[in-house]
Every structure is written in structure tokens, then in C-alpha cells.
C-alpha positions in Angstrom: 6.0 -20.9 -4.3 7.9 -19.1 -1.4 10.9 -17.0 -1.4 13.0 -15.1 1.2 14.0 -11.4 0.8 15.2 -8.3 2.6 12.3 -7.1 5.0 10.8 -3.6 4.2 13.0 -1.0 5.7 15.7 -3.6 6.3 19.5 -3.3 5.5 20.8 -5.2 2.7 24.2 -5.5 4.2 25.3 -9.2 4.5 22.8 -10.3 1.9 23.6 -12.0 -1.6 20.7 -11.7 -4.0 20.6 -14.1 -7.1 18.0 -13.4 -9.7 18.5 -16.9 -11.1 16.6 -18.4 -8.2 13.7 -16.0 -8.2 13.7 -12.0 -8.4 14.5 -10.8 -5.0 15.1 -14.1 -3.4 17.9 -14.3 -0.8 20.1 -17.1 -1.1 22.9 -16.1 1.4 23.3 -13.9 4.5 25.4 -13.4 7.6 23.8 -13.9 11.0 26.0 -12.2 13.7 26.6 -14.2 16.9 24.4 -13.3 19.7 22.6 -10.6 17.7 20.0 -10.6 15.2 19.4 -10.4 11.4 16.1 -10.2 9.8 14.7 -12.0 6.7 11.3 -11.9 5.3 9.3 -14.9 3.9 6.7 -14.5 1.1 4.5 -17.4 0.3 1.2 -18.9 1.1 -0.5 -19.6 4.5 0.7 -22.6 6.5 4.4 -22.6 5.7 6.8 -23.8 8.4 10.3 -22.4 8.5 13.2 -24.3 10.2 17.0 -24.2 10.4 18.7 -27.3 9.4 21.6 -26.7 11.7 20.1 -25.4 15.1 23.6 -25.3 16.5 24.5 -22.6 14.3 21.2 -20.9 13.9 18.7 -22.0 16.6 15.0 -22.5 15.7 14.2 -20.1 18.4 13.9 -17.2 16.0 11.1 -14.6 16.7 8.5 -13.8 14.0 6.3 -10.7 13.2 4.0 -9.8 10.4 4.5 -7.0 7.9 1.7 -7.0 5.5 1.8 -10.1 3.5 5.4 -10.9 4.7 6.3 -13.0 7.6 9.7 -11.4 9.1 12.0 -13.7 11.1 14.8 -12.5 13.5 17.6 -15.0 13.3 20.4 -15.1 15.8 23.8 -16.9 15.2 24.8 -19.4 18.1 28.2 -20.6 16.5 30.2 -20.1 13.4 29.1 -22.2 10.7 26.7 -22.7 7.9 22.9 -23.3 8.2 20.1 -23.6 5.7 16.6 -22.2 6.4 13.8 -24.4 4.8 10.3 -23.3 4.1 7.8 -25.7 3.3 4.4 -27.4 4.0 4.0 -30.8 5.3 6.8 -33.0 3.6 7.4 -30.8 0.7 10.0 -28.2 0.9 9.9 -25.4 -1.6 12.8 -23.2 -1.1 16.3 -23.1 0.7 18.4 -20.4 2.1 22.1 -20.9 2.7 
């Protein structure tokens, strides 16, 4: 299992949290054009993260570690909707839209 959440000391502005998915899981956030928004991933080792629409949110996001969390900085390239996928191999566990 894996889920996305607001990073420690991160602002909750622009995030919608839906407890029906999983407690604290983020399912929607705004990524400003040309500047960064951070999101953390909680999950096991070896997970990949990718944007399914790199024209909107490029896959060139930076990553840092904060305890057990991986924190990604996302930057918007164009107006639109992109979904982040976290998975291992061919299995995708959770999506963020």
C-alpha cells in the first residue's frame, strides 16, 4: 500500500483530502505554473512515481527524503490535469489527480 500526503511542515493550501481513499491521502492538488508544490509519498521501498501527462506536470520533479517519506517537488508546465501514479513493476497501487 502507498499513499500521498501533505509533507511535514507543508502547507495544506491547494490540497483536497478524502478520508474515503485512505486517511491522509491526497487525491487532488493544484500545481502552479513554473513553481513548485510538494507532495510526500508513504510506502514501501522500490516504488516508482510518474506523471501520466508530462505536458502538464513533467516527470523531472526533484525528490528528497524526510524520515520514512519521499517528498517530491512538482512543477506545472501547462494548464490541465495530470495524474501521479505510484507503483512497482506493472502494478499501480494508488493514483493522485
